[in-house]
MDTraj code that builds the backbone (N, CA, C; nanometers):
import mdtraj as md
import numpy as np

residues = "UNK UNK UNK UNK UNK UNK UNK UNK UNK UNK UNK UNK UNK UNK UNK UNK UNK UNK UNK UNK UNK UNK UNK UNK UNK UNK UNK UNK UNK UNK UNK UNK UNK UNK UNK UNK UNK UNK UNK UNK UNK UNK UNK UNK UNK UNK UNK UNK UNK UNK UNK UNK UNK UNK UNK UNK UNK UNK UNK UNK UNK UNK UNK UNK UNK UNK UNK UNK UNK UNK UNK UNK".split()
xyz = np.array([
    [8.7927, 10.2155, 8.1835],
    [8.8881, 10.2678, 8.2774],
    [8.9248, 10.1554, 8.3729],
    [9.0397, 10.1680, 8.4316],
    [9.0928, 10.0589, 8.5122],
    [9.1421, 10.1113, 8.6465],
    [9.1106, 10.0369, 8.7503],
    [9.1612, 10.0645, 8.8850],
    [9.2319, 9.9383, 8.9317],
    [9.3407, 9.9558, 9.0033],
    [9.4150, 9.8423, 9.0589],
    [9.4184, 9.8582, 9.2109],
    [9.3772, 9.7521, 9.2810],
    [9.3726, 9.7565, 9.4272],
    [9.4400, 9.6335, 9.4862],
    [9.5214, 9.6570, 9.5890],
    [9.5871, 9.5486, 9.6620],
    [9.5338, 9.5491, 9.8047],
    [9.4738, 9.4380, 9.8455],
    [9.4205, 9.4250, 9.9810],
    [9.4517, 9.2856, 10.0348],
    [9.4432, 9.2703, 10.1647],
    [9.4669, 9.1396, 10.2252],
    [9.3469, 9.0476, 10.2096],
    [9.2278, 9.1054, 10.1958],
    [9.1036, 9.0298, 10.1764],
    [9.0376, 9.0810, 10.0493],
    [8.9154, 9.0367, 10.0237],
    [8.8413, 9.0893, 9.9091],
    [8.8315, 9.2412, 9.9207],
    [8.8452, 9.3095, 9.8078],
    [8.8300, 9.4548, 9.8078],
    [8.6821, 9.4871, 9.8216],
    [8.6498, 9.5864, 9.9044],
    [8.5113, 9.6267, 9.9263],
    [8.4921, 9.7673, 9.8701],
    [8.3960, 9.7819, 9.7818],
    [8.3634, 9.9136, 9.7268],
    [8.2669, 9.9800, 9.8240],
    [8.3146, 10.0808, 9.8923],
    [8.2324, 10.1549, 9.9882],
    [8.1599, 10.2681, 9.9160],
    [8.0692, 10.3311, 9.9851],
    [7.9982, 10.4458, 9.9279],
    [8.0978, 10.5561, 9.8920],
    [8.1937, 10.5813, 9.9800],
    [8.2941, 10.6854, 9.9560],
    [8.3764, 10.6541, 9.8313],
    [8.4237, 10.5296, 9.8188],
    [8.5028, 10.4904, 9.7022],
    [8.4176, 10.5002, 9.5750],
    [8.2931, 10.4569, 9.5824],
    [8.2012, 10.4644, 9.4689],
    [8.1878, 10.6094, 9.4211],
    [8.1703, 10.7011, 9.5148],
    [8.1570, 10.8426, 9.4799],
    [8.2858, 10.8986, 9.4202],
    [8.4015, 10.8550, 9.4705],
    [8.5305, 10.8982, 9.4153],
    [8.5457, 10.8512, 9.2702],
    [8.5084, 10.7282, 9.2441],
    [8.5183, 10.6731, 9.1083],
    [8.4241, 10.7463, 9.0139],
    [8.3026, 10.7733, 9.0590],
    [8.2075, 10.8466, 8.9743],
    [8.2596, 10.9870, 8.9441],
    [8.3253, 11.0495, 9.0402],
    [8.3852, 11.1811, 9.0204],
    [8.4977, 11.1733, 8.9166],
    [8.5842, 11.0730, 8.9281],
    [8.6911, 11.0536, 8.8298],
    [8.6335, 11.0348, 8.6900],
    [8.5251, 10.9602, 8.6830],
    [8.4602, 10.9336, 8.5553],
    [8.4074, 11.0628, 8.4940],
    [8.3447, 11.1463, 8.5737],
    [8.2910, 11.2733, 8.5231],
    [8.4023, 11.3671, 8.4784],
    [8.5108, 11.3713, 8.5532],
    [8.6255, 11.4547, 8.5137],
    [8.6823, 11.4056, 8.3809],
    [8.6947, 11.2750, 8.3668],
    [8.7447, 11.2177, 8.2422],
    [8.6545, 11.2565, 8.1249],
    [8.5241, 11.2445, 8.1444],
    [8.4296, 11.2793, 8.0378],
    [8.4406, 11.4269, 7.9998],
    [8.4542, 11.5134, 8.0990],
    [8.4666, 11.6564, 8.0716],
    [8.5968, 11.6889, 7.9994],
    [8.7054, 11.6295, 8.0447],
    [8.8358, 11.6583, 7.9873],
    [8.8518, 11.6042, 7.8453],
    [8.7946, 11.4875, 7.8194],
    [8.8103, 11.4246, 7.6883],
    [8.6941, 11.4552, 7.5941],
    [8.5863, 11.5077, 7.6521],
    [8.4634, 11.5363, 7.5754],
    [8.4071, 11.4117, 7.5075],
    [8.4311, 11.2968, 7.5660],
    [8.3819, 11.1727, 7.5081],
    [8.2322, 11.1571, 7.5318],
    [8.1673, 11.0971, 7.4377],
    [8.0248, 11.0621, 7.4505],
    [8.0101, 10.9107, 7.4646],
    [8.1236, 10.8420, 7.4637],
    [8.1230, 10.6969, 7.4703],
    [8.0937, 10.6475, 7.6117],
    [8.0389, 10.5269, 7.6170],
    [8.0127, 10.4635, 7.7448],
    [8.1447, 10.4230, 7.8089],
    [8.1549, 10.4396, 7.9378],
    [8.2769, 10.4035, 8.0105],
    [8.2526, 10.2746, 8.0879],
    [8.3432, 10.1793, 8.0699],
    [8.3395, 10.0527, 8.1419],
    [8.4542, 10.0514, 8.2423],
    [8.4254, 10.0075, 8.3634],
    [8.5276, 10.0001, 8.4669],
    [8.5760, 9.8566, 8.4816],
    [8.7070, 9.8418, 8.4907],
    [8.7705, 9.7133, 8.5162],
    [8.8505, 9.7278, 8.6464],
    [8.8317, 9.6340, 8.7346],
    [8.9025, 9.6360, 8.8625],
    [9.0006, 9.5189, 8.8650],
    [9.1269, 9.5498, 8.8856],
    [9.2300, 9.4468, 8.8986],
    [9.2654, 9.4367, 9.0466],
    [9.2501, 9.3169, 9.1027],
    [9.2763, 9.2963, 9.2456],
    [9.3558, 9.1687, 9.2673],
    [9.4176, 9.1602, 9.3808],
    [9.4885, 9.0377, 9.4148],
    [9.3963, 8.9356, 9.4804],
    [9.2880, 8.9799, 9.5436],
    [9.1990, 8.8884, 9.6157],
    [9.0521, 8.9007, 9.5771],
    [9.0226, 8.9564, 9.4616],
    [8.8840, 8.9681, 9.4184],
    [8.8141, 9.0859, 9.4833],
    [8.6838, 9.0939, 9.4595],
    [8.6036, 9.2054, 9.5099],
    [8.4716, 9.1529, 9.5634],
    [8.4256, 9.2120, 9.6720],
    [8.2963, 9.1773, 9.7301],
    [8.1867, 9.2328, 9.6404],
    [8.0924, 9.1511, 9.6005],
    [7.9861, 9.1928, 9.5079],
    [7.8688, 9.2529, 9.5859],
    [7.8847, 9.3797, 9.6251],
    [7.7796, 9.4498, 9.6986],
    [7.7034, 9.5433, 9.6041],
    [7.6188, 9.6293, 9.6586],
    [7.5354, 9.7190, 9.5780],
    [7.6178, 9.8142, 9.4922],
    [7.7311, 9.8594, 9.5414],
    [7.8145, 9.9524, 9.4662],
    [7.8891, 9.8810, 9.3535],
    [7.9315, 9.7591, 9.3797],
    [7.9960, 9.6778, 9.2770],
    [7.9025, 9.6630, 9.1575],
    [7.7779, 9.6290, 9.1858],
    [7.6799, 9.6036, 9.0793],
    [7.6523, 9.7277, 8.9958],
    [7.6634, 9.8458, 9.0541],
    [7.6375, 9.9713, 8.9820],
    [7.7584, 10.0192, 8.9022],
    [7.8777, 9.9709, 8.9345],
    [7.9999, 10.0317, 8.8826],
    [8.0875, 9.9406, 8.7983],
    [8.1175, 9.8234, 8.8470],
    [8.2225, 9.7404, 8.7877],
    [8.1681, 9.6524, 8.6757],
    [8.2336, 9.6599, 8.5608],
    [8.1966, 9.5768, 8.4473],
    [8.2784, 9.4492, 8.4391],
    [8.4037, 9.4567, 8.4838],
    [8.4950, 9.3430, 8.4740],
    [8.5872, 9.3414, 8.5955],
    [8.6212, 9.2206, 8.6392],
    [8.7182, 9.2036, 8.7477],
    [8.8244, 9.1064, 8.6997],
    [8.9487, 9.1436, 8.7190],
    [9.0616, 9.0565, 8.6873],
    [9.1392, 9.0364, 8.8161],
    [9.1544, 8.9099, 8.8540],
    [9.2363, 8.8803, 8.9716],
    [9.3811, 8.8662, 8.9266],
    [9.4703, 8.8976, 9.0141],
    [9.6131, 8.8923, 8.9834],
    [9.6532, 8.7561, 8.9283],
    [9.5975, 8.6499, 8.9832],
    [9.6277, 8.5132, 8.9362],
    [9.5922, 8.4966, 8.7885],
    [9.4864, 8.5643, 8.7421],
    [9.4444, 8.5538, 8.6026],
    [9.5524, 8.6041, 8.5068],
    [9.6327, 8.6968, 8.5518],
    [9.7359, 8.7550, 8.4665],
    [9.8544, 8.6605, 8.4462],
    [9.8667, 8.5613, 8.5325],
    [9.9821, 8.4736, 8.5277],
    [9.9454, 8.3279, 8.4959],
    [9.8247, 8.3049, 8.4463],
    [9.7825, 8.1690, 8.4110],
    [9.8578, 8.1210, 8.2887],
    [9.8908, 7.9948, 8.2914],
    [9.9550, 7.9326, 8.1763],
    [9.8466, 7.8943, 8.0760],
    [9.8546, 7.9443, 7.9552],
    [9.7523, 7.9197, 7.8545],
    [9.7779, 7.7932, 7.7744],
    [9.8844, 7.7200, 7.8046],
    [9.9155, 7.5971, 7.7304],
    [9.8418, 7.4790, 7.7867],
])
top = md.Topology()
chain = top.add_chain()
for i, resn in enumerate(residues, 1):
    res = top.add_residue(resn, chain, resSeq=i)
    for name in ("N", "CA", "C"):
        top.add_atom(name, md.element.get_by_symbol(name[0]), res)
traj = md.Trajectory(xyz[None], top)
């Protein structure tokens, strides 16, 4: 699953945001009846602060700059 956040500084995953994401995840599992593992990807313009909630939730982070890198 993917979340996109735009902030002026690093995005901070708070306890409230962590709980909201876990709720979204449970609703998704119930609605789709999936048994598969869910990986979270966070797309941000300024990265994310690696706190306790980040470590429990986020599998991948993509910064906006990564989307526009020249691969040549």
